[in-house]
N, C-alpha and C positions, 0 to 999 in steps of 0.2 A: 238553352229557357226562352221559355213563352213571354210578349211583354206584356207590360201592364195594362189594365183594361181602362178606360176612360166614359164615367157616366156624365151626361151633362142632362139638367133642368134647364130651359131656359122658353123665356114667354117673349112675344114682338121685336125677337131678334138680340136678347140682352141673357146673358147666360145668370141664372139666379144663384143653381150651388152644381157645383162640379167634383167625384170624386173618382180617387184614384184607386184601383183596384189591382193588389199582386196577384198573383196565380195563385194556387195553395201550394203547400210546402211541402214535404213529406208528410207531416203528419197534420195535412188535410187544413193545416190554417192558411186564412187571407189575410192582409193588413189593408186594412179600409184608410185611405186621408181624407176627410171631407171640407171643403169650402163652400163656404155660402157668401154670395154678396151682403154688403151693406146696407143697412136702410131698412127697412117695411120691403117682405115679401108677401104677394099672394097668395090667399088660405088656399092651401093644402100641397105648397108648395116643396115644404120640407117633409113633409109622410108621401111624397111625389119620390123625393129622394131616396129615401127611406127602402120605397117598397122597390124603385128600379136596383139600389143595391143588393137586396136580398136577391128578386129575380137574378143579377150575373152572378153571386155565389153559389147558389142553387144550380144553376148552367152546369158551371164550371166543377161542380160535386162537392165544394170543401163542405167538412164539416165544424170548424170554429173559425170564430170573425173576433182580428182586431181593429178597433176603431176609435179615431182621433176625430175628434168633432168640436169648436170651437168651446167653449168655456161658457158656461148660461143658455145652452141652444136646447132648451128642454123640450120642446117639439119634436127635433131632430135626433135626439138623445131619447124619448117614449117611442118612434117612430123602428127607429133600431129595436131596439129591446122588445119592441112587441113579436121581433120575428128569431128570436134569441130563445132558447132553454137554458135556465140559469145565469141571467144576465149578470156583470160585475160591473160595478164604474165608478172611477177615480179620479182626481183631478191631477194635472200636469202641468202647472203654468198655467198658460193660455189656456188648454186645453183640457176635454174630459173625455179617458179613453174608457169604450165600454167593448170588455169580451164577453163571449159564452159561445155556447154550441149553438150549429143554425140552427131553429128551425124548419118542417119543410110547409111548414103553415102559411 
């Protein structure tokens, strides 16, 4: 079994956001857990994280994604949703769960 992939967005030596991405399962689904540094992040950092996640799962030939992100992080949720077909969103405690088919765009 392959190890999880880790994607980080950093600036000035500080990690702004980090994602742990599973390898695709037998159904082509990956699971992603995203953590974001507290406080203000530079403009575009959340979108860069969403784009990095998308690049990784496309390179892994995944078909479907389930991601957990901090509840209320609308910019990150929107960035991830842009890369999904038929995205679904729900809250689960302090987390937002986003699911959908991975778009090639």
